[in-house]
N, C-alpha and C positions, 0 to 999 in steps of 0.2 A: 294402481294407487300406490302412493308412497306408504310404506309400512309404518313409518314414524308417526305420520298424519293420522292413519288409521288407529294406531295405539292410542293417540289422543282422544279420538272419538269413542274408542271403547272405554277409556277411563271416564269420560263425561258421562256415557250411558250408564256405567256402573254406579257412579256418584249419584246419578239421578234416580235409578231404578232399583238399587241394591244388587244382591247376588242374582247372577243370570248364568244359564248354560250357554255353551258355545253356539248352538243352534238358535237360541233366542237373540244372541247378539247378531248372527247372520241376518235374521228377519228384520230386527230393529235398525241395522245400519245399512241394509240392502248391499251386502258385500259378499264375496265369495268365501266359502268356508276355509279354503287354504290361507287367504289373507287374514281372516279372523285369528286362526290358530298362530299365525306368524306374528300378529299384533299382541296376542296373549303371551307368546314366548318373549317378545321384546319387554312387556311389563313384568312378567315373572323374573327375567333376567335382571331387572331394576329393582327387584324385591317390593313390588307395589301391589301384589295380589296375594290373596288367600285362596286356597283351592280345597273345597269340601265335597266329599262324596256321600251320597245318600242313595242306596240301592244302586240303580244302573245310571244314576245322574251325577254328573260333575258340575258343580257351580262355582263360578268365579266371583270374588268380591273384593273390594279394596281393603288394604291393610289400614 
């Protein structure tokens, strides 16, 4: 899958559902975890995401 396309799907999923973990994004988008992490990196590089840590959980949300 094209990582840019997947980054768009991640963005849309976060826009619709709010903050999510990487594993929740894997399930929601039926994608490989490595691809999700690359898409998250893409969005982080573009300064589109907030990252919050609560306990052992890391959640991603849109800025």
